[in-house]
Phi, psi and omega in degrees: 000133176298149174300147175250136175245137177251125189233121176273157184062039193262011183278342182198179169063219181300320180301312173302322177300308180300316178307310183299310182294322176290323174297322186290338174264014173087011181278135170281161196224146166239118180256131188236134168187181185265343185260104182291320180303311178298321180296316181295330179288319177293324176298312180299316178301314185285326180295326183282325184274330190236356178054046173244162175279132183227119168260153180242130181233113181265115182204150170260112187284350171279337177279131184301322180287321175297314176303318184285334175298307181301316180299317181296324176296317179300321187269002184300106180287340175276349179223069191304138175258114175279333179222125179248122178253102176279099188242334189300137179180168177208163183256164172228165174297147183285355173271089186308315183296334177275343183286146173299129185294328175299322176293323174298319182288325170301313183301316176299311183301314186285320178285324184260301189294313182293320175298320184291315180297311180292330172296320176301308181303315185284323178297319178302310182291317181295320179297323186294319186274343179089017177181151178165175182219137173238125174246115180250116184286119177243223187192156170296338175304343179291336182261011182229148173285099190219066177059193178297333177295312174303323181288320181292320185288328176293325176296316180300316178300309189295316181295316176299316180300315179295312184297327179288318179298321187282326190244351180294334171292343180252015169101000180244120180254152182226117184237130172269116179266123186239086181284160166269211177301119186231137182285094175218190178269015181302308185288329174298321184295343180271005177087014184257130175290151177304132176091351182264021180275348187069023180256130181301149184301325185290348179275343183278139178252154175269144183297322177300321178291320174305310184291319179301312180295321181296310179301322180291314183292329184287329180284339174269005173075027180283144176284326183223137178232126174246102181293133177094136173297324183300324180278330168306311182293317178300318180299312179300322179291317181304331180291344188258347185260160181299149179304317183296318176295314178300328181289321178293318179293323183283350180283352174293133176074181179224000000 
């Protein structure tokens, strides 16, 4: 039986691309998001193109009931999940003081609480079977002083690095995939038109390349994956500059 991958935030962007590439490798899928119509559209396309089984699970991961529904599916021993992709997320304006605190709390819950809960469910099930793979979508913002988005993604990176070191010897790898600016609808949901980020063209990545690099690094058992050489260099350089300068540089774009 082909491995089954469960992907959150699978209705668009990197989530849909993870689904496409995993389906192309023969994985059956469980697609999770809030928008049933968008999920059904992705699912129908993947069934037609790759002849894999695709289930749709509509859930809001910020809602406790929705999160527990997905955690129960991840834990289901009768229908094992071999690959978990924690991809669901959204961004906020960098002006923390000006943001609605309810939005900040939802942001924290989705990026940290949901990732932790689903990783916990997956680890228990995967360790019991002796194998599995968890991919947590983070960001290069984790390595920069970049508001609460950078903070939550730093948690994802730190947790994934530790969990990979702790559990890879028992057959379960955990990888934080850290893309830079990527052509998806992520920035449009922030209310920004394409091309209005103030980011040089060479810093933009294609979603297909990000996912391909992330899946490759996860297969190699890496705890952290930074797609593309240009961002590997930038992350290395960011560690060498003063925090005040790094913060000014990181303020570019949203």
